[in-house]
C-alpha positions in Angstrom: 93.6 99.5 75.9 91.5 99.1 79.0 90.3 102.2 80.8 91.7 102.9 84.2 88.9 103.2 86.7 91.0 103.5 89.9 94.1 105.8 89.7 97.0 105.8 92.0 96.0 107.5 95.2 92.3 106.5 94.9 90.6 105.8 98.3 89.3 102.2 98.0 88.2 101.6 101.6 87.3 103.7 104.6 86.2 102.1 107.8 85.6 102.9 111.5 86.9 100.4 114.0 84.8 97.5 115.3 86.6 98.1 118.5 89.7 100.1 119.4 91.9 101.2 122.3 94.2 104.2 122.8 97.6 103.3 124.1 97.6 104.1 127.8 100.7 106.3 127.6 98.8 108.7 125.4 95.7 109.0 127.7 96.7 112.4 129.0 97.1 114.0 125.6 94.6 112.2 123.2 90.9 111.7 123.1 89.8 108.1 123.9 87.1 108.4 121.2 88.6 110.2 118.2 92.3 109.8 119.1 92.9 113.4 118.3 95.7 115.2 120.2 95.0 118.2 122.4 93.5 119.3 125.7 91.5 116.4 127.1 89.3 116.1 130.2 88.8 113.0 132.3 85.6 111.1 132.5 84.1 112.4 135.8 83.2 109.0 137.0 86.0 106.5 136.2 88.7 109.2 135.9 90.5 106.9 133.5 89.5 107.7 129.9 89.6 111.3 128.6 87.7 113.1 125.9 88.4 116.3 123.8 84.9 117.6 124.0 81.3 116.8 125.0 80.4 115.5 121.6 83.1 112.7 121.8 82.1 111.9 125.3 78.5 111.5 124.3 79.4 109.5 121.2 81.6 107.2 123.4 79.1 106.7 126.2 77.1 103.7 124.7 80.3 101.8 124.6 81.9 103.3 127.7 79.1 103.1 130.2 79.5 99.4 131.0 83.2 99.7 131.5 83.1 103.0 133.3 82.2 101.5 136.7 84.7 98.7 136.3 87.5 101.1 135.6 86.5 103.2 138.6 86.5 100.1 140.8 89.9 98.9 139.6 91.3 102.3 140.4 94.6 101.4 138.7 96.8 104.0 137.1 97.1 101.8 134.0 95.0 98.9 132.7 96.8 96.7 130.1 95.8 97.9 126.6 95.2 94.4 125.4 92.9 93.6 128.3 90.9 96.8 127.7 90.7 96.0 123.9 89.5 92.5 124.6 86.9 93.7 127.0 85.6 96.1 124.5 85.3 93.4 121.8 83.4 91.1 124.3 81.0 93.9 125.1 80.5 94.7 121.5 79.6 91.1 120.7 77.2 91.0 123.6 75.4 94.0 122.1 74.9 92.3 118.7 78.3 93.1 117.3 78.5 89.6 115.7 75.8 90.8 113.3 77.8 94.0 112.3 79.0 94.0 108.7 82.3 95.5 107.6 81.9 96.2 103.9 85.0 96.2 101.7 83.1 96.5 98.4 79.6 97.6 97.7 78.5 94.0 97.9 80.9 92.0 100.0 81.5 92.3 103.7 82.9 90.5 106.7 81.5 89.8 110.1 83.4 89.0 113.3 82.7 85.3 112.8 84.6 85.5 109.5 87.9 86.5 111.1 90.6 83.8 111.4 91.5 82.7 114.9 94.6 80.7 114.3 93.6 78.8 117.4 96.0 75.9 116.9 98.9 78.3 116.3 98.0 80.3 119.4 97.8 77.1 121.6 101.3 76.1 120.4 102.7 79.6 121.0 104.0 79.6 124.6 104.5 83.4 124.7 101.0 84.1 123.3 99.4 81.7 125.7 101.2 83.3 128.7 99.9 86.7 127.5 96.4 85.2 127.2 96.5 83.8 130.7 97.6 87.1 132.2 94.8 88.9 130.3 92.2 86.6 131.8 93.1 87.7 135.3 92.5 91.4 134.3 89.4 90.6 132.4 87.8 89.3 135.6 87.8 92.8 136.9 86.5 94.4 133.6 83.7 92.0 132.7 80.9 90.7 134.9 81.2 87.0 135.8 77.8 86.2 134.3 78.8 87.9 131.0 82.2 86.3 130.7 82.4 84.0 127.7 83.7 80.4 128.2 87.4 79.8 128.0 87.3 78.3 124.5 85.4 81.4 123.2 87.8 83.7 125.0 90.7 82.0 123.3 89.1 82.5 119.9 88.4 86.2 120.6 92.0 86.6 121.7 93.2 84.9 118.5 91.1 87.1 116.3 92.3 90.2 118.2 96.0 89.2 117.8 95.8 88.4 114.1 93.3 90.9 112.8 94.1 94.1 114.7 95.9 97.1 113.2 98.2 99.5 114.8 96.5 102.9 114.6 99.1 105.5 113.5 99.3 109.2 114.0 100.4 111.7 111.3 104.1 110.9 112.0 103.4 107.1 111.5 103.9 106.4 115.2 101.6 103.8 116.8 99.1 105.4 119.2 96.5 102.6 119.5 95.0 99.4 118.3 91.9 98.9 116.2 90.0 95.9 114.7 88.5 96.6 111.3 86.2 93.9 109.9 86.3 94.9 106.2 89.9 96.0 106.1 91.1 92.8 107.6 90.4 91.1 104.3 93.6 92.7 102.8 96.6 90.5 102.7 100.3 91.3 103.2 103.0 91.9 100.7 106.5 93.3 101.1 105.9 95.1 97.8 102.5 96.5 98.6 100.2 98.1 96.0 98.1 99.9 98.7 98.7 101.7 102.0 96.6 102.1 105.2 96.7 105.5 106.9 94.5 106.9 109.6 92.4 109.9 110.4 91.9 109.6 114.1 90.8 106.0 114.5 89.3 105.7 111.0 91.4 103.7 108.5 91.8 104.8 104.9 93.2 102.5 102.3 94.6 104.0 99.1 96.1 102.6 96.0 99.8 103.1 95.4 99.5 102.0 91.7 96.9 102.4 89.0 94.3 99.7 89.0 92.3 98.4 86.0 88.7 97.3 86.6 85.4 98.7 87.5 85.5 97.4 91.1 88.5 96.5 93.1 89.3 92.9 93.6 90.7 92.8 97.1 92.4 89.5 96.5 94.8 91.6 94.3 95.3 94.4 96.9 98.1 94.2 99.4 99.4 96.3 102.2 102.4 95.8 104.4 101.9 94.5 107.9 105.5 95.2 109.0 108.6 97.5 108.7 109.9 97.2 105.2 113.4 98.4 106.2 114.3 95.0 107.5 116.0 92.2 105.4 113.8 89.4 104.1 114.8 86.9 106.7 113.8 89.3 109.5 110.6 90.2 107.8 109.7 86.5 107.3 110.5 85.7 111.0 108.3 88.6 112.2 105.4 87.6 110.0 105.6 84.0 111.0 105.8 84.8 114.7 103.0 87.4 114.7 100.7 86.2 111.9 101.6 82.6 111.5 102.3 82.5 107.7 105.4 82.2 105.6 105.7 85.2 103.3 106.6 84.1 99.7 106.2 87.4 97.9 108.6 88.2 95.1 110.6 90.6 97.2 111.2 87.9 99.9 112.6 85.7 97.2 115.0 88.4 95.9 118.4 87.2 97.1 120.1 90.3 95.7 118.1 92.6 98.0 118.9 90.4 100.9 122.6 90.6 100.2 122.3 94.4 99.7 120.5 95.0 103.0 123.3 93.0 104.8 126.1 94.4 102.6 129.4 95.7 103.7 131.4 98.5 102.1 134.3 97.6 99.8 137.7 97.9 101.5 138.6 100.2 98.6 137.1 103.5 99.7 136.9 104.7 96.1 134.6 101.8 95.2 130.9 101.8 96.2 130.2 98.2 95.3 128.2 96.3 98.0 130.1 93.3 99.4 128.4 90.2 100.7 130.6 90.0 103.8 128.7 87.1 105.3 129.4 85.0 102.2 132.9 83.4 102.6 132.8 82.4 98.9 133.3 86.1 98.1 137.1 86.5 98.0 137.3 89.7 96.0 135.2 92.8 95.2 133.4 92.0 91.9 133.8 95.5 90.7 137.4 96.6 91.6 139.0 93.2 92.4 140.1 94.3 95.9 140.8 91.3 98.3 138.2 90.7 101.0 140.3 89.8 104.0 139.3 87.9 107.1 139.9 91.0 109.2 137.4 93.0 107.2 134.7 90.3 107.7 135.4 90.3 111.5 135.2 94.1 111.6 131.9 94.0 109.8 130.4 91.5 112.3 131.7 93.5 115.2 130.2 96.8 114.0 126.9 95.1 113.0 126.6 93.5 116.4 127.4 96.7 118.2 124.9 98.7 116.1 122.2 96.0 116.7 122.7 96.1 120.5 122.7 99.9 120.7 119.6 100.4 118.5 117.7 97.8 120.6 118.1 100.1 123.6 116.5 103.0 121.7 113.1 101.7 120.9 111.3 104.8 122.2 114.0 107.4 122.4 116.8 108.2 119.9 120.0 109.2 121.6 122.0 111.3 119.1 125.4 110.7 120.7 125.0 106.9 120.6 123.8 107.2 116.9 126.8 109.3 116.0 129.1 106.7 117.7 127.5 104.0 115.6 127.8 106.0 112.4 131.6 106.6 113.1 132.1 102.8 113.6 130.1 102.0 110.5 132.1 104.4 108.2 133.8 102.4 105.4 132.5 99.2 107.0 128.7 99.1 106.3 127.4 99.8 102.8 125.1 102.8 102.4 122.3 100.5 101.6 122.9 98.3 104.6 119.7 98.1 106.7 121.6 98.8 110.0 123.2 101.9 108.6 119.9 103.2 107.5 118.2 102.5 110.8 121.0 104.3 112.6 120.6 107.3 110.3 116.8 107.3 111.0 117.4 107.4 114.7 120.1 110.0 114.3 117.7 112.1 112.2 115.0 112.0 114.9 117.6 112.5 117.7 119.0 115.6 116.0 115.5 117.1 115.6 114.7 116.5 119.2 117.9 118.3 120.2 117.3 121.1 117.6 120.6 120.4 115.9 119.2 121.4 112.5 122.3 121.1 110.3 122.8 117.6 111.6 119.2 116.7 111.0 119.3 118.0 107.4 122.5 116.0 106.8 121.1 112.8 108.2 117.8 113.2 106.4 119.4 113.7 103.0 121.6 110.7 103.5 118.5 108.7 104.4 116.5 109.5 101.3 117.8 107.0 98.8 117.5 104.1 101.3 114.0 105.0 102.3 112.9 105.2 98.7 114.6 102.0 97.7 113.2 99.8 100.5 109.8 101.5 101.3 109.0 102.3 97.7 108.6 105.7 95.9 105.1 106.2 97.3 105.2 105.5 101.0 104.1 107.6 103.9 107.4 107.3 105.7 109.3 108.5 102.6 106.9 111.4 102.1 107.1 112.4 105.8 110.9 112.2 105.7 111.0 114.7 102.8 108.4 116.9 104.6 110.5 117.0 107.8 113.7 117.8 105.8 111.9 120.5 103.9 110.5 122.1 107.1 114.0 122.2 108.6 115.6 123.6 105.4 112.9 126.3 105.4 113.8 127.1 109.0 117.5 127.4 108.1 116.6 129.7 105.2 117.6 127.1 102.6 114.5 128.1 100.6 115.3 126.6 97.2 116.1 123.2 98.7 113.1 123.4 101.0 110.8 124.1 98.1 112.1 121.0 96.3 111.8 118.8 99.3 108.3 119.9 100.1 107.2 119.6 96.5 108.5 116.0 96.4 106.7 115.3 99.6 103.5 116.7 98.3 103.5 114.3 95.3 103.8 111.3 97.7 101.5 112.4 100.5 98.7 113.3 98.0 98.8 109.7 97.0 99.1 108.1 100.4 96.9 110.4 102.4 94.7 112.3 100.0 94.1 116.0 99.8 91.5 116.0 102.5 93.7 114.5 105.2 94.7 116.8 108.1 98.4 116.2 107.5 98.1 117.3 103.8 95.7 120.3 104.4 97.1 121.7 107.6 100.7 120.9 107.6 102.0 120.2 104.1 100.1 122.9 102.1 100.8 125.8 104.5 104.5 124.8 104.4 104.5 124.6 100.6 102.8 128.0 100.3 105.4 129.5 102.7 108.3 128.0 100.8 106.9 129.2 97.4 106.3 132.7 98.8 109.8 133.0 100.2 111.3 131.6 97.0 109.4 134.3 95.0 110.8 137.0 97.3 114.3 135.8 96.6 113.8 136.3 92.9 112.6 139.9 93.2 
């Protein structure tokens, strides 16, 4: 038997960004250098970027000094994030960034020139080209005319930025910025990933979700997910094709049973939990209880699915609990509990209940969400671990100590793998909660 050299949870890659940008909506609360949240002070010259302390300001100055005057001259309340990101890449290249090496093993590395441009795909993508043209207008205000690359080179830089950039995520897995990582960009996508990328500020950490055999990791066998895994295969494939220009052919995308399950309706017999392929007109009866699948049931399924889709589309940034509850009432006995739209609604309802401090509702929605999150995201995924942590925190608040201890313990097993024991989330949020829950549980037994 071969010895395991890399166990599940092993950190296999850690990298600072080649270039990055904080989303403009977080400028008032996060540092432009380290992305950490807290009290931040404006750059005294441009008044645009903000830093958490003198150290970060000093560290950022070599990169910021050339853009500082430009940002001051623009004087706009908001500069498009993509334009600022592209200008930072251009400046990095002008300062020798094309020689910078992003190591992904002790021997192998990538340079900026190694990144794929997908130039032909970009040229044939009307929406991307329109975005590119709009960025060129802003770039003229951010880059000196004499330093501006030619149009062909600009398009290549734009293509590399679009294809190779990562969303930088906070501890709650919300996108707070964009970063380009030369070494990490070598990792391909799979809808059944065996690794995960998490962030400490703007630094990316890649950890294994499975044991790996071999003395050195072969990154052609390492996969992360580029997209939301809670979507059915057809939606995942469409997103990957539109954003990254490839057709995903991973084993999960070929799994027709999962596709049916994520689009499944509930059996008309309320005592049966068999998922029904309502969109398949060949299905006349429930395969489990033999209940007839009537035309009216199919129409109701379509109506509820369309209604849910439309309502959730309006809640990209804010979860409205009352709307989620309306959707859930309509979905009852219509959508199966593994249906993706049902799970997305529960997720929004969970966050909405938390924001409104309706703790019992939040616990209810979180517990109903657990199985679906585990099934589609996998047993070791940051989102699943965070869900359990949030549920445990609320259970502890409501004095459900035994349940809280179980939830937080389950979360710890996941987040230790996905984030590692040195991550801020693990050390300063999870462990204190776990200690509190364990202490309160011991007091109950006395």
